[in-house]
C-alpha positions as CSV (number, residue, x, y, z in Angstrom):
1,X,-11.7,-33.2,12.4
2,X,-8.8,-35.2,13.7
3,X,-6.2,-32.5,13.1
4,X,-3.6,-31.4,15.6
5,X,-3.6,-27.8,14.3
6,X,-6.3,-25.3,15.2
7,X,-8.0,-23.4,12.4
8,X,-6.5,-20.0,11.5
9,X,-9.4,-18.3,13.4
10,X,-8.2,-19.9,16.6
11,X,-4.4,-19.9,16.1
12,X,-2.0,-18.3,18.5
13,X,0.3,-15.7,17.1
14,X,3.6,-15.1,18.8
15,X,4.6,-11.5,18.1
16,X,8.1,-10.4,17.0
17,X,9.5,-7.1,18.3
18,X,7.8,-5.1,15.6
19,X,4.4,-6.7,16.5
20,X,4.9,-6.0,20.2
21,X,5.7,-2.4,19.4
22,X,2.5,-2.1,17.3
23,X,0.4,-3.7,20.0
24,X,1.7,-1.1,22.5
25,X,0.9,1.6,19.9
26,X,-2.7,0.3,19.5
27,X,-3.1,0.3,23.2
28,X,-1.9,3.9,23.5
29,X,-4.2,5.1,20.7
30,X,-7.2,3.4,22.4
31,X,-6.1,5.0,25.7
32,X,-5.9,8.5,24.2
33,X,-9.3,8.0,22.6
34,X,-11.0,6.9,25.8
35,X,-9.2,9.7,27.8
36,X,-10.5,12.3,25.3
37,X,-14.1,10.9,25.4
38,X,-14.1,10.8,29.2
39,X,-13.0,14.5,29.2
40,X,-15.9,15.4,27.0
41,X,-18.6,13.1,28.4
42,X,-17.5,12.3,31.9
43,X,-16.5,8.9,33.3
44,X,-19.8,7.9,34.9
45,X,-23.0,6.3,33.6
46,X,-24.2,3.3,31.7
47,X,-23.4,4.9,28.3
48,X,-19.8,5.5,29.2
49,X,-19.5,2.0,30.5
50,X,-20.6,0.8,27.1
51,X,-18.1,3.1,25.4
52,X,-15.3,1.6,27.5
53,X,-16.5,-1.9,26.7
54,X,-16.8,-1.3,23.0
55,X,-13.4,0.5,22.9
56,X,-11.8,-2.5,24.7
57,X,-13.4,-4.8,22.2
58,X,-12.2,-2.6,19.3
59,X,-8.7,-2.6,20.7
60,X,-8.8,-6.4,21.0
61,X,-9.8,-6.8,17.4
62,X,-7.3,-4.2,16.2
63,X,-4.5,-6.1,18.0
64,X,-5.8,-9.4,16.5
65,X,-5.8,-7.9,13.0
66,X,-2.2,-6.8,13.5
67,X,-1.1,-10.1,15.0
68,X,-2.5,-12.0,12.0
69,X,-0.1,-10.3,9.6
70,X,3.0,-12.4,9.0
71,X,5.4,-9.5,9.3
72,X,4.4,-9.1,12.9
73,X,5.0,-12.8,13.9
74,X,8.0,-14.7,15.0
């Protein structure tokens, strides 16, 4: 306690251009996955709502994992 710097788990990572490109790629891959699943399963229902939520969560953590890598930071 008493530090002015957040722990690494809570740090903000400013992305460089490579990181921004990778973030867009992750978003597009998650979009393609959800689009394909909706084409197979339909868009309605509680289960598909959970699928969307879990894919959104997975996309968030994929982007966070990428952003934590020094080569993707300013």
